[in-house]
BALUM-640572 format. One record per residue (C-alpha): x, z, y; residue number from 1; residue in three letters. Coordinates in Angstrom, 1 decimal. Layout:
N
<xx = X | zz = Z | yy = Y | n = NUM | res = ALA>
...
! end
This chain:
337
<xx = 41.3 | zz = -33.2 | yy = 74.0 | n = 1 | res = UNK>
<xx = 43.3 | zz = -36.0 | yy = 71.8 | n = 2 | res = UNK>
<xx = 45.6 | zz = -33.1 | yy = 70.8 | n = 3 | res = UNK>
<xx = 42.7 | zz = -31.0 | yy = 69.9 | n = 4 | res = UNK>
<xx = 41.2 | zz = -33.4 | yy = 67.8 | n = 5 | res = UNK>
<xx = 44.6 | zz = -34.3 | yy = 65.8 | n = 6 | res = UNK>
<xx = 45.1 | zz = -30.8 | yy = 65.1 | n = 7 | res = UNK>
<xx = 41.8 | zz = -30.9 | yy = 63.1 | n = 8 | res = UNK>
<xx = 43.3 | zz = -34.1 | yy = 60.9 | n = 9 | res = UNK>
<xx = 45.7 | zz = -33.6 | yy = 58.5 | n = 10 | res = UNK>
<xx = 47.6 | zz = -36.3 | yy = 59.4 | n = 11 | res = UNK>
<xx = 50.0 | zz = -36.0 | yy = 56.2 | n = 12 | res = UNK>
<xx = 47.1 | zz = -36.1 | yy = 53.5 | n = 13 | res = UNK>
<xx = 45.7 | zz = -39.0 | yy = 55.4 | n = 14 | res = UNK>
<xx = 48.8 | zz = -41.0 | yy = 54.7 | n = 15 | res = UNK>
<xx = 48.8 | zz = -40.3 | yy = 51.0 | n = 16 | res = UNK>
<xx = 44.9 | zz = -41.5 | yy = 50.6 | n = 17 | res = UNK>
<xx = 46.1 | zz = -44.3 | yy = 52.6 | n = 18 | res = UNK>
<xx = 49.0 | zz = -44.9 | yy = 50.2 | n = 19 | res = UNK>
<xx = 47.1 | zz = -44.2 | yy = 46.7 | n = 20 | res = UNK>
<xx = 44.6 | zz = -46.9 | yy = 48.1 | n = 21 | res = UNK>
<xx = 47.2 | zz = -49.3 | yy = 49.1 | n = 22 | res = UNK>
<xx = 48.9 | zz = -48.5 | yy = 45.4 | n = 23 | res = UNK>
<xx = 45.7 | zz = -48.6 | yy = 43.2 | n = 24 | res = UNK>
<xx = 45.0 | zz = -52.2 | yy = 45.0 | n = 25 | res = UNK>
<xx = 48.9 | zz = -53.3 | yy = 44.2 | n = 26 | res = UNK>
<xx = 48.9 | zz = -52.2 | yy = 40.4 | n = 27 | res = UNK>
<xx = 45.7 | zz = -53.4 | yy = 39.9 | n = 28 | res = UNK>
<xx = 46.5 | zz = -56.9 | yy = 41.0 | n = 29 | res = UNK>
<xx = 49.9 | zz = -57.2 | yy = 40.3 | n = 30 | res = UNK>
<xx = 51.9 | zz = -59.0 | yy = 37.9 | n = 31 | res = UNK>
<xx = 54.2 | zz = -56.1 | yy = 36.5 | n = 32 | res = UNK>
<xx = 56.4 | zz = -57.0 | yy = 39.0 | n = 33 | res = UNK>
<xx = 59.7 | zz = -54.3 | yy = 39.9 | n = 34 | res = UNK>
<xx = 57.9 | zz = -54.1 | yy = 43.3 | n = 35 | res = UNK>
<xx = 54.5 | zz = -53.0 | yy = 41.3 | n = 36 | res = UNK>
<xx = 56.9 | zz = -50.9 | yy = 39.0 | n = 37 | res = UNK>
<xx = 58.0 | zz = -48.6 | yy = 41.9 | n = 38 | res = UNK>
<xx = 54.8 | zz = -48.4 | yy = 43.5 | n = 39 | res = UNK>
<xx = 52.9 | zz = -46.7 | yy = 40.4 | n = 40 | res = UNK>
<xx = 55.9 | zz = -44.9 | yy = 40.2 | n = 41 | res = UNK>
<xx = 55.2 | zz = -43.0 | yy = 44.1 | n = 42 | res = UNK>
<xx = 51.5 | zz = -43.4 | yy = 42.9 | n = 43 | res = UNK>
<xx = 51.7 | zz = -41.3 | yy = 40.0 | n = 44 | res = UNK>
<xx = 54.7 | zz = -39.3 | yy = 40.0 | n = 45 | res = UNK>
<xx = 54.3 | zz = -38.1 | yy = 43.9 | n = 46 | res = UNK>
<xx = 50.3 | zz = -38.2 | yy = 45.3 | n = 47 | res = UNK>
<xx = 49.4 | zz = -35.9 | yy = 42.9 | n = 48 | res = UNK>
<xx = 51.5 | zz = -33.0 | yy = 43.4 | n = 49 | res = UNK>
<xx = 52.0 | zz = -33.4 | yy = 47.3 | n = 50 | res = UNK>
<xx = 48.1 | zz = -33.2 | yy = 47.6 | n = 51 | res = UNK>
<xx = 47.9 | zz = -29.8 | yy = 44.9 | n = 52 | res = UNK>
<xx = 50.9 | zz = -28.4 | yy = 46.9 | n = 53 | res = UNK>
<xx = 48.9 | zz = -29.0 | yy = 50.4 | n = 54 | res = UNK>
<xx = 45.7 | zz = -27.3 | yy = 48.7 | n = 55 | res = UNK>
<xx = 47.8 | zz = -23.9 | yy = 47.2 | n = 56 | res = UNK>
<xx = 50.2 | zz = -23.7 | yy = 50.7 | n = 57 | res = UNK>
<xx = 48.0 | zz = -25.0 | yy = 53.9 | n = 58 | res = UNK>
<xx = 49.7 | zz = -23.0 | yy = 56.5 | n = 59 | res = UNK>
<xx = 53.1 | zz = -23.7 | yy = 58.3 | n = 60 | res = UNK>
<xx = 56.1 | zz = -22.1 | yy = 57.2 | n = 61 | res = UNK>
<xx = 57.3 | zz = -18.6 | yy = 59.3 | n = 62 | res = UNK>
<xx = 60.8 | zz = -17.3 | yy = 59.9 | n = 63 | res = UNK>
<xx = 60.7 | zz = -13.3 | yy = 59.4 | n = 64 | res = UNK>
<xx = 61.5 | zz = -11.2 | yy = 62.3 | n = 65 | res = UNK>
<xx = 64.4 | zz = -9.3 | yy = 60.4 | n = 66 | res = UNK>
<xx = 67.1 | zz = -10.4 | yy = 59.8 | n = 67 | res = UNK>
<xx = 68.8 | zz = -10.5 | yy = 56.2 | n = 68 | res = UNK>
<xx = 72.1 | zz = -11.1 | yy = 54.9 | n = 69 | res = UNK>
<xx = 72.4 | zz = -14.0 | yy = 52.7 | n = 70 | res = UNK>
<xx = 74.8 | zz = -15.8 | yy = 50.3 | n = 71 | res = UNK>
<xx = 76.5 | zz = -18.6 | yy = 50.8 | n = 72 | res = UNK>
<xx = 74.3 | zz = -20.4 | yy = 48.0 | n = 73 | res = UNK>
<xx = 70.9 | zz = -19.1 | yy = 49.6 | n = 74 | res = UNK>
<xx = 68.5 | zz = -22.2 | yy = 49.7 | n = 75 | res = UNK>
<xx = 67.5 | zz = -20.9 | yy = 53.3 | n = 76 | res = UNK>
<xx = 66.8 | zz = -18.0 | yy = 55.7 | n = 77 | res = UNK>
<xx = 64.3 | zz = -15.8 | yy = 55.0 | n = 78 | res = UNK>
<xx = 60.7 | zz = -17.2 | yy = 55.5 | n = 79 | res = UNK>
<xx = 57.3 | zz = -17.1 | yy = 54.3 | n = 80 | res = UNK>
<xx = 55.4 | zz = -20.3 | yy = 53.2 | n = 81 | res = UNK>
<xx = 56.6 | zz = -23.5 | yy = 52.1 | n = 82 | res = UNK>
<xx = 59.4 | zz = -25.5 | yy = 53.7 | n = 83 | res = UNK>
<xx = 59.1 | zz = -29.0 | yy = 54.1 | n = 84 | res = UNK>
<xx = 61.8 | zz = -29.8 | yy = 51.9 | n = 85 | res = UNK>
<xx = 60.6 | zz = -27.5 | yy = 49.3 | n = 86 | res = UNK>
<xx = 57.0 | zz = -28.9 | yy = 49.9 | n = 87 | res = UNK>
<xx = 58.6 | zz = -32.2 | yy = 48.9 | n = 88 | res = UNK>
<xx = 60.5 | zz = -30.8 | yy = 46.0 | n = 89 | res = UNK>
<xx = 57.1 | zz = -29.2 | yy = 45.1 | n = 90 | res = UNK>
<xx = 55.2 | zz = -32.6 | yy = 45.2 | n = 91 | res = UNK>
<xx = 57.6 | zz = -34.1 | yy = 42.4 | n = 92 | res = UNK>
<xx = 58.0 | zz = -31.4 | yy = 40.2 | n = 93 | res = UNK>
<xx = 54.3 | zz = -30.5 | yy = 39.8 | n = 94 | res = UNK>
<xx = 53.7 | zz = -34.4 | yy = 39.6 | n = 95 | res = UNK>
<xx = 55.4 | zz = -34.3 | yy = 36.1 | n = 96 | res = UNK>
<xx = 53.9 | zz = -30.7 | yy = 35.4 | n = 97 | res = UNK>
<xx = 50.6 | zz = -32.8 | yy = 35.9 | n = 98 | res = UNK>
<xx = 51.7 | zz = -35.5 | yy = 33.2 | n = 99 | res = UNK>
<xx = 51.4 | zz = -33.7 | yy = 30.4 | n = 100 | res = UNK>
<xx = 48.5 | zz = -32.1 | yy = 30.8 | n = 101 | res = UNK>
<xx = 46.3 | zz = -35.3 | yy = 31.7 | n = 102 | res = UNK>
<xx = 47.2 | zz = -36.9 | yy = 28.1 | n = 103 | res = UNK>
<xx = 46.5 | zz = -34.2 | yy = 26.7 | n = 104 | res = UNK>
<xx = 43.2 | zz = -33.9 | yy = 28.1 | n = 105 | res = UNK>
<xx = 42.7 | zz = -37.6 | yy = 27.6 | n = 106 | res = UNK>
<xx = 43.5 | zz = -37.0 | yy = 24.2 | n = 107 | res = UNK>
<xx = 41.2 | zz = -34.0 | yy = 23.4 | n = 108 | res = UNK>
<xx = 38.0 | zz = -35.8 | yy = 24.8 | n = 109 | res = UNK>
<xx = 38.7 | zz = -39.3 | yy = 23.0 | n = 110 | res = UNK>
<xx = 40.0 | zz = -41.6 | yy = 26.2 | n = 111 | res = UNK>
<xx = 42.6 | zz = -43.8 | yy = 25.9 | n = 112 | res = UNK>
<xx = 45.7 | zz = -43.9 | yy = 28.4 | n = 113 | res = UNK>
<xx = 45.2 | zz = -47.0 | yy = 30.0 | n = 114 | res = UNK>
<xx = 45.8 | zz = -48.1 | yy = 34.0 | n = 115 | res = UNK>
<xx = 42.1 | zz = -47.6 | yy = 34.8 | n = 116 | res = UNK>
<xx = 42.1 | zz = -43.9 | yy = 33.4 | n = 117 | res = UNK>
<xx = 45.3 | zz = -43.0 | yy = 34.8 | n = 118 | res = UNK>
<xx = 44.1 | zz = -44.8 | yy = 38.2 | n = 119 | res = UNK>
<xx = 41.0 | zz = -42.4 | yy = 37.8 | n = 120 | res = UNK>
<xx = 43.0 | zz = -39.2 | yy = 37.0 | n = 121 | res = UNK>
<xx = 45.4 | zz = -40.1 | yy = 39.8 | n = 122 | res = UNK>
<xx = 42.5 | zz = -40.2 | yy = 42.2 | n = 123 | res = UNK>
<xx = 40.3 | zz = -37.2 | yy = 41.2 | n = 124 | res = UNK>
<xx = 43.5 | zz = -35.0 | yy = 41.1 | n = 125 | res = UNK>
<xx = 44.4 | zz = -36.6 | yy = 44.8 | n = 126 | res = UNK>
<xx = 40.6 | zz = -36.6 | yy = 46.1 | n = 127 | res = UNK>
<xx = 40.4 | zz = -32.9 | yy = 45.1 | n = 128 | res = UNK>
<xx = 43.4 | zz = -32.0 | yy = 46.4 | n = 129 | res = UNK>
<xx = 43.1 | zz = -33.7 | yy = 49.9 | n = 130 | res = UNK>
<xx = 39.2 | zz = -31.8 | yy = 50.5 | n = 131 | res = UNK>
<xx = 40.7 | zz = -27.8 | yy = 49.6 | n = 132 | res = UNK>
<xx = 43.8 | zz = -28.7 | yy = 51.3 | n = 133 | res = UNK>
<xx = 41.8 | zz = -29.6 | yy = 54.1 | n = 134 | res = UNK>
<xx = 39.4 | zz = -26.8 | yy = 54.3 | n = 135 | res = UNK>
<xx = 42.1 | zz = -24.2 | yy = 53.6 | n = 136 | res = UNK>
<xx = 44.0 | zz = -25.3 | yy = 56.8 | n = 137 | res = UNK>
<xx = 40.9 | zz = -25.6 | yy = 58.9 | n = 138 | res = UNK>
<xx = 40.1 | zz = -21.7 | yy = 57.9 | n = 139 | res = UNK>
<xx = 43.7 | zz = -20.9 | yy = 59.5 | n = 140 | res = UNK>
<xx = 44.2 | zz = -20.7 | yy = 63.0 | n = 141 | res = UNK>
<xx = 45.8 | zz = -23.6 | yy = 64.5 | n = 142 | res = UNK>
<xx = 49.2 | zz = -22.1 | yy = 65.1 | n = 143 | res = UNK>
<xx = 49.6 | zz = -21.5 | yy = 61.6 | n = 144 | res = UNK>
<xx = 48.7 | zz = -24.8 | yy = 60.0 | n = 145 | res = UNK>
<xx = 51.0 | zz = -27.0 | yy = 58.8 | n = 146 | res = UNK>
<xx = 51.1 | zz = -30.0 | yy = 60.9 | n = 147 | res = UNK>
<xx = 53.4 | zz = -33.2 | yy = 60.1 | n = 148 | res = UNK>
<xx = 52.7 | zz = -34.2 | yy = 64.0 | n = 149 | res = UNK>
<xx = 54.6 | zz = -30.6 | yy = 64.9 | n = 150 | res = UNK>
<xx = 57.4 | zz = -31.3 | yy = 62.1 | n = 151 | res = UNK>
<xx = 58.3 | zz = -34.9 | yy = 63.6 | n = 152 | res = UNK>
<xx = 58.4 | zz = -33.7 | yy = 66.8 | n = 153 | res = UNK>
<xx = 61.1 | zz = -31.1 | yy = 66.1 | n = 154 | res = UNK>
<xx = 63.5 | zz = -34.1 | yy = 64.4 | n = 155 | res = UNK>
<xx = 66.0 | zz = -34.0 | yy = 66.5 | n = 156 | res = UNK>
<xx = 65.6 | zz = -30.6 | yy = 68.5 | n = 157 | res = UNK>
<xx = 65.7 | zz = -28.7 | yy = 65.4 | n = 158 | res = UNK>
<xx = 66.7 | zz = -28.3 | yy = 61.7 | n = 159 | res = UNK>
<xx = 63.2 | zz = -28.8 | yy = 60.2 | n = 160 | res = UNK>
<xx = 64.8 | zz = -29.7 | yy = 56.8 | n = 161 | res = UNK>
<xx = 67.6 | zz = -27.5 | yy = 56.1 | n = 162 | res = UNK>
<xx = 69.6 | zz = -24.6 | yy = 57.6 | n = 163 | res = UNK>
<xx = 73.2 | zz = -25.2 | yy = 56.7 | n = 164 | res = UNK>
<xx = 74.9 | zz = -28.1 | yy = 54.9 | n = 165 | res = UNK>
<xx = 74.9 | zz = -26.3 | yy = 51.5 | n = 166 | res = UNK>
<xx = 71.2 | zz = -26.1 | yy = 51.9 | n = 167 | res = UNK>
<xx = 71.3 | zz = -29.9 | yy = 52.4 | n = 168 | res = UNK>
<xx = 73.3 | zz = -30.7 | yy = 49.7 | n = 169 | res = UNK>
<xx = 71.5 | zz = -28.6 | yy = 47.2 | n = 170 | res = UNK>
<xx = 68.3 | zz = -30.5 | yy = 48.1 | n = 171 | res = UNK>
<xx = 69.4 | zz = -33.3 | yy = 48.1 | n = 172 | res = UNK>
<xx = 71.1 | zz = -33.1 | yy = 44.5 | n = 173 | res = UNK>
<xx = 67.5 | zz = -31.5 | yy = 43.4 | n = 174 | res = UNK>
<xx = 65.6 | zz = -34.5 | yy = 44.6 | n = 175 | res = UNK>
<xx = 67.9 | zz = -36.9 | yy = 42.9 | n = 176 | res = UNK>
<xx = 68.1 | zz = -35.1 | yy = 39.4 | n = 177 | res = UNK>
<xx = 64.2 | zz = -35.3 | yy = 39.9 | n = 178 | res = UNK>
<xx = 64.0 | zz = -39.0 | yy = 40.9 | n = 179 | res = UNK>
<xx = 66.2 | zz = -39.6 | yy = 37.9 | n = 180 | res = UNK>
<xx = 64.3 | zz = -37.7 | yy = 35.1 | n = 181 | res = UNK>
<xx = 61.0 | zz = -39.1 | yy = 37.0 | n = 182 | res = UNK>
<xx = 62.2 | zz = -42.5 | yy = 36.5 | n = 183 | res = UNK>
<xx = 63.3 | zz = -42.2 | yy = 32.9 | n = 184 | res = UNK>
<xx = 60.1 | zz = -40.7 | yy = 32.0 | n = 185 | res = UNK>
<xx = 58.3 | zz = -43.6 | yy = 33.6 | n = 186 | res = UNK>
<xx = 60.6 | zz = -46.3 | yy = 32.2 | n = 187 | res = UNK>
<xx = 59.4 | zz = -44.7 | yy = 28.5 | n = 188 | res = UNK>
<xx = 55.8 | zz = -44.9 | yy = 29.2 | n = 189 | res = UNK>
<xx = 55.9 | zz = -48.5 | yy = 31.1 | n = 190 | res = UNK>
<xx = 57.8 | zz = -49.9 | yy = 28.3 | n = 191 | res = UNK>
<xx = 56.9 | zz = -52.3 | yy = 25.9 | n = 192 | res = UNK>
<xx = 55.3 | zz = -50.4 | yy = 23.5 | n = 193 | res = UNK>
<xx = 52.0 | zz = -49.1 | yy = 23.9 | n = 194 | res = UNK>
<xx = 51.3 | zz = -47.2 | yy = 20.7 | n = 195 | res = UNK>
<xx = 48.1 | zz = -46.1 | yy = 22.2 | n = 196 | res = UNK>
<xx = 46.6 | zz = -50.1 | yy = 22.3 | n = 197 | res = UNK>
<xx = 45.5 | zz = -51.0 | yy = 18.7 | n = 198 | res = UNK>
<xx = 42.1 | zz = -51.9 | yy = 16.5 | n = 199 | res = UNK>
<xx = 40.6 | zz = -49.7 | yy = 14.5 | n = 200 | res = UNK>
<xx = 37.7 | zz = -50.9 | yy = 11.9 | n = 201 | res = UNK>
<xx = 35.9 | zz = -49.7 | yy = 8.7 | n = 202 | res = UNK>
<xx = 33.2 | zz = -50.2 | yy = 6.5 | n = 203 | res = UNK>
<xx = 30.1 | zz = -48.3 | yy = 5.9 | n = 204 | res = UNK>
<xx = 26.7 | zz = -48.0 | yy = 4.5 | n = 205 | res = UNK>
<xx = 23.3 | zz = -47.3 | yy = 6.1 | n = 206 | res = UNK>
<xx = 22.9 | zz = -43.9 | yy = 4.9 | n = 207 | res = UNK>
<xx = 19.3 | zz = -42.2 | yy = 4.5 | n = 208 | res = UNK>
<xx = 18.6 | zz = -41.5 | yy = 8.2 | n = 209 | res = UNK>
<xx = 19.5 | zz = -45.1 | yy = 8.9 | n = 210 | res = UNK>
<xx = 23.0 | zz = -44.2 | yy = 10.6 | n = 211 | res = UNK>
<xx = 25.7 | zz = -45.8 | yy = 9.1 | n = 212 | res = UNK>
<xx = 28.1 | zz = -43.4 | yy = 7.0 | n = 213 | res = UNK>
<xx = 30.9 | zz = -43.7 | yy = 4.9 | n = 214 | res = UNK>
<xx = 29.3 | zz = -42.9 | yy = 1.3 | n = 215 | res = UNK>
<xx = 27.1 | zz = -44.8 | yy = -1.2 | n = 216 | res = UNK>
<xx = 29.0 | zz = -47.8 | yy = -1.4 | n = 217 | res = UNK>
<xx = 27.7 | zz = -50.6 | yy = -3.9 | n = 218 | res = UNK>
<xx = 29.7 | zz = -50.5 | yy = -7.3 | n = 219 | res = UNK>
<xx = 27.5 | zz = -52.8 | yy = -9.0 | n = 220 | res = UNK>
<xx = 25.9 | zz = -56.0 | yy = -8.2 | n = 221 | res = UNK>
<xx = 24.2 | zz = -59.2 | yy = -9.3 | n = 222 | res = UNK>
<xx = 25.1 | zz = -62.5 | yy = -8.6 | n = 223 | res = UNK>
<xx = 23.3 | zz = -64.0 | yy = -6.0 | n = 224 | res = UNK>
<xx = 21.6 | zz = -60.4 | yy = -5.1 | n = 225 | res = UNK>
<xx = 22.1 | zz = -59.6 | yy = -1.1 | n = 226 | res = UNK>
<xx = 23.9 | zz = -56.4 | yy = -0.5 | n = 227 | res = UNK>
<xx = 23.4 | zz = -54.7 | yy = 2.5 | n = 228 | res = UNK>
<xx = 27.1 | zz = -53.2 | yy = 4.4 | n = 229 | res = UNK>
<xx = 28.0 | zz = -52.1 | yy = 7.9 | n = 230 | res = UNK>
<xx = 31.4 | zz = -53.4 | yy = 9.6 | n = 231 | res = UNK>
<xx = 32.4 | zz = -51.2 | yy = 12.6 | n = 232 | res = UNK>
<xx = 35.2 | zz = -52.4 | yy = 15.0 | n = 233 | res = UNK>
<xx = 36.5 | zz = -50.6 | yy = 17.9 | n = 234 | res = UNK>
<xx = 39.0 | zz = -52.2 | yy = 20.7 | n = 235 | res = UNK>
<xx = 41.3 | zz = -49.7 | yy = 21.8 | n = 236 | res = UNK>
<xx = 43.6 | zz = -51.7 | yy = 24.3 | n = 237 | res = UNK>
<xx = 43.2 | zz = -52.2 | yy = 28.0 | n = 238 | res = UNK>
<xx = 41.4 | zz = -55.4 | yy = 28.0 | n = 239 | res = UNK>
<xx = 37.9 | zz = -57.2 | yy = 26.5 | n = 240 | res = UNK>
<xx = 38.7 | zz = -59.3 | yy = 23.7 | n = 241 | res = UNK>
<xx = 36.8 | zz = -61.5 | yy = 20.8 | n = 242 | res = UNK>
<xx = 36.4 | zz = -59.9 | yy = 17.9 | n = 243 | res = UNK>
<xx = 35.7 | zz = -62.0 | yy = 14.7 | n = 244 | res = UNK>
<xx = 35.1 | zz = -60.6 | yy = 11.0 | n = 245 | res = UNK>
<xx = 35.6 | zz = -63.2 | yy = 8.3 | n = 246 | res = UNK>
<xx = 34.9 | zz = -62.0 | yy = 4.8 | n = 247 | res = UNK>
<xx = 35.8 | zz = -63.0 | yy = 1.4 | n = 248 | res = UNK>
<xx = 34.8 | zz = -62.4 | yy = -2.4 | n = 249 | res = UNK>
<xx = 38.0 | zz = -62.6 | yy = -3.9 | n = 250 | res = UNK>
<xx = 38.8 | zz = -62.6 | yy = -7.7 | n = 251 | res = UNK>
<xx = 42.5 | zz = -60.9 | yy = -8.5 | n = 252 | res = UNK>
<xx = 44.9 | zz = -60.5 | yy = -10.8 | n = 253 | res = UNK>
<xx = 47.9 | zz = -58.6 | yy = -11.4 | n = 254 | res = UNK>
<xx = 47.7 | zz = -58.4 | yy = -7.4 | n = 255 | res = UNK>
<xx = 47.4 | zz = -61.6 | yy = -6.6 | n = 256 | res = UNK>
<xx = 44.4 | zz = -63.6 | yy = -5.3 | n = 257 | res = UNK>
<xx = 43.7 | zz = -66.3 | yy = -7.4 | n = 258 | res = UNK>
<xx = 40.4 | zz = -67.7 | yy = -5.9 | n = 259 | res = UNK>
<xx = 37.9 | zz = -66.5 | yy = -3.3 | n = 260 | res = UNK>
<xx = 35.2 | zz = -68.0 | yy = -1.4 | n = 261 | res = UNK>
<xx = 33.4 | zz = -66.5 | yy = 1.9 | n = 262 | res = UNK>
<xx = 30.4 | zz = -64.8 | yy = 2.0 | n = 263 | res = UNK>
<xx = 29.9 | zz = -63.7 | yy = 5.7 | n = 264 | res = UNK>
<xx = 31.3 | zz = -64.0 | yy = 9.1 | n = 265 | res = UNK>
<xx = 30.2 | zz = -62.3 | yy = 12.5 | n = 266 | res = UNK>
<xx = 31.9 | zz = -62.5 | yy = 16.1 | n = 267 | res = UNK>
<xx = 31.4 | zz = -61.1 | yy = 19.2 | n = 268 | res = UNK>
<xx = 32.8 | zz = -59.6 | yy = 22.3 | n = 269 | res = UNK>
<xx = 34.2 | zz = -56.1 | yy = 22.5 | n = 270 | res = UNK>
<xx = 34.9 | zz = -54.7 | yy = 25.6 | n = 271 | res = UNK>
<xx = 37.1 | zz = -51.7 | yy = 26.6 | n = 272 | res = UNK>
<xx = 37.4 | zz = -48.7 | yy = 24.6 | n = 273 | res = UNK>
<xx = 34.0 | zz = -49.9 | yy = 23.0 | n = 274 | res = UNK>
<xx = 32.7 | zz = -50.4 | yy = 19.5 | n = 275 | res = UNK>
<xx = 30.5 | zz = -52.9 | yy = 17.8 | n = 276 | res = UNK>
<xx = 28.7 | zz = -52.2 | yy = 14.9 | n = 277 | res = UNK>
<xx = 27.1 | zz = -55.2 | yy = 12.6 | n = 278 | res = UNK>
<xx = 24.8 | zz = -54.2 | yy = 9.6 | n = 279 | res = UNK>
<xx = 24.7 | zz = -57.7 | yy = 7.8 | n = 280 | res = UNK>
<xx = 24.4 | zz = -58.7 | yy = 4.3 | n = 281 | res = UNK>
<xx = 26.7 | zz = -60.6 | yy = 1.5 | n = 282 | res = UNK>
<xx = 25.6 | zz = -62.5 | yy = -1.5 | n = 283 | res = UNK>
<xx = 27.8 | zz = -62.8 | yy = -4.5 | n = 284 | res = UNK>
<xx = 28.2 | zz = -66.2 | yy = -5.3 | n = 285 | res = UNK>
<xx = 30.0 | zz = -65.8 | yy = -8.8 | n = 286 | res = UNK>
<xx = 30.4 | zz = -62.9 | yy = -11.8 | n = 287 | res = UNK>
<xx = 33.2 | zz = -61.1 | yy = -12.4 | n = 288 | res = UNK>
<xx = 34.9 | zz = -57.7 | yy = -12.8 | n = 289 | res = UNK>
<xx = 36.7 | zz = -55.9 | yy = -10.3 | n = 290 | res = UNK>
<xx = 36.3 | zz = -58.3 | yy = -8.1 | n = 291 | res = UNK>
<xx = 37.6 | zz = -57.7 | yy = -4.5 | n = 292 | res = UNK>
<xx = 35.4 | zz = -58.0 | yy = -1.3 | n = 293 | res = UNK>
<xx = 37.2 | zz = -58.4 | yy = 1.6 | n = 294 | res = UNK>
<xx = 36.9 | zz = -57.9 | yy = 5.2 | n = 295 | res = UNK>
<xx = 39.6 | zz = -59.7 | yy = 7.6 | n = 296 | res = UNK>
<xx = 39.3 | zz = -58.5 | yy = 11.4 | n = 297 | res = UNK>
<xx = 40.7 | zz = -60.4 | yy = 14.1 | n = 298 | res = UNK>
<xx = 41.3 | zz = -59.7 | yy = 17.7 | n = 299 | res = UNK>
<xx = 41.2 | zz = -63.2 | yy = 19.5 | n = 300 | res = UNK>
<xx = 41.1 | zz = -66.5 | yy = 17.8 | n = 301 | res = UNK>
<xx = 41.1 | zz = -67.2 | yy = 13.8 | n = 302 | res = UNK>
<xx = 44.0 | zz = -69.1 | yy = 12.5 | n = 303 | res = UNK>
<xx = 43.3 | zz = -71.8 | yy = 10.0 | n = 304 | res = UNK>
<xx = 44.9 | zz = -69.8 | yy = 7.4 | n = 305 | res = UNK>
<xx = 42.6 | zz = -66.4 | yy = 6.6 | n = 306 | res = UNK>
<xx = 45.0 | zz = -63.8 | yy = 4.5 | n = 307 | res = UNK>
<xx = 46.2 | zz = -60.3 | yy = 5.1 | n = 308 | res = UNK>
<xx = 49.6 | zz = -61.4 | yy = 7.4 | n = 309 | res = UNK>
<xx = 47.0 | zz = -63.1 | yy = 9.7 | n = 310 | res = UNK>
<xx = 44.7 | zz = -60.4 | yy = 10.1 | n = 311 | res = UNK>
<xx = 44.6 | zz = -57.6 | yy = 12.7 | n = 312 | res = UNK>
<xx = 42.7 | zz = -55.2 | yy = 10.2 | n = 313 | res = UNK>
<xx = 41.5 | zz = -55.5 | yy = 6.5 | n = 314 | res = UNK>
<xx = 39.3 | zz = -53.9 | yy = 4.6 | n = 315 | res = UNK>
<xx = 38.5 | zz = -53.7 | yy = 0.8 | n = 316 | res = UNK>
<xx = 35.5 | zz = -53.0 | yy = -1.6 | n = 317 | res = UNK>
<xx = 35.9 | zz = -53.5 | yy = -5.3 | n = 318 | res = UNK>
<xx = 32.5 | zz = -54.8 | yy = -6.5 | n = 319 | res = UNK>
<xx = 31.5 | zz = -55.6 | yy = -10.7 | n = 320 | res = UNK>
<xx = 29.1 | zz = -58.4 | yy = -10.5 | n = 321 | res = UNK>
<xx = 27.1 | zz = -59.5 | yy = -13.1 | n = 322 | res = UNK>
<xx = 25.4 | zz = -62.7 | yy = -13.9 | n = 323 | res = UNK>
<xx = 21.9 | zz = -63.2 | yy = -13.1 | n = 324 | res = UNK>
<xx = 19.8 | zz = -61.6 | yy = -15.6 | n = 325 | res = UNK>
<xx = 22.5 | zz = -59.6 | yy = -17.8 | n = 326 | res = UNK>
<xx = 21.4 | zz = -56.4 | yy = -15.6 | n = 327 | res = UNK>
<xx = 22.5 | zz = -54.4 | yy = -13.1 | n = 328 | res = UNK>
<xx = 23.8 | zz = -51.2 | yy = -13.3 | n = 329 | res = UNK>
<xx = 24.2 | zz = -48.7 | yy = -10.1 | n = 330 | res = UNK>
<xx = 26.9 | zz = -46.5 | yy = -9.3 | n = 331 | res = UNK>
<xx = 28.5 | zz = -45.2 | yy = -6.1 | n = 332 | res = UNK>
<xx = 32.0 | zz = -45.6 | yy = -5.2 | n = 333 | res = UNK>
<xx = 34.2 | zz = -45.2 | yy = -2.4 | n = 334 | res = UNK>
<xx = 35.9 | zz = -48.5 | yy = -2.6 | n = 335 | res = UNK>
<xx = 37.3 | zz = -48.4 | yy = 1.3 | n = 336 | res = UNK>
<xx = 40.5 | zz = -48.9 | yy = 1.6 | n = 337 | res = UNK>
! end
């Protein structure tokens, strides 16, 4: 009874799911240690490929009846199906193949490569592969299913992983090359350079349909009149953060800021991959030609000195501000940086 029940349970896939569960918890709660990194390597570079191989090859390998002469460098005696060593090597190879596919897919739909998104992709692949692999194994006769318990029982009484010393050496060499290549790739991904983490910002106006648009910017306004504008900030980092936008109207001569005054400030907390869109008005406190309306975007705290060198993002809009009663010609410009 126990034996028949175990034959229905894909022990190897259960172990893979258990490892993925453990590794996910370790990666999400760890502090970037070496142990956490090694656990993450196995999570990304073995588990997805193994379940895909399990779905593609649900049966155990079978020796062919006819004996065919093999060369010294033959990887195995003639057989049908996938041997255990081949299954393990393919798990690494398929995982490597899946990495760029997942990255390109995320880029196509606008999803950043974060820890959360990568874990979600791993769970999706592992889950689908485990379900399909289990169903395909159960569709085979019991004697033809791949069974990890049967492989374990053969250890010591047969040679389930290799047929000769040459095959063993080639297999070990292949695995070493795969591990080295994957380790280098993982270090490159997990390095300190986080090119996918950034803050983006834009200055917009309100279109005729009430939606923000990148056109119709005011160019000529009167001193003391409220000018409606829209600022948009997107958090493309791995963590949520408080964002502050400080707006100053500046008088610039020869590329140097001569004077300025704060005309608006907004602040809110922006979640991961979320966008903050803020409608607001600015009121020019003084008149002048070719004044610069500058938006300084800060992630986190705002320093005492607000400047282009301290801001995460800087946006510009050129304005001609006329004194009260001097008239207010209208016009449009694309004065955004």
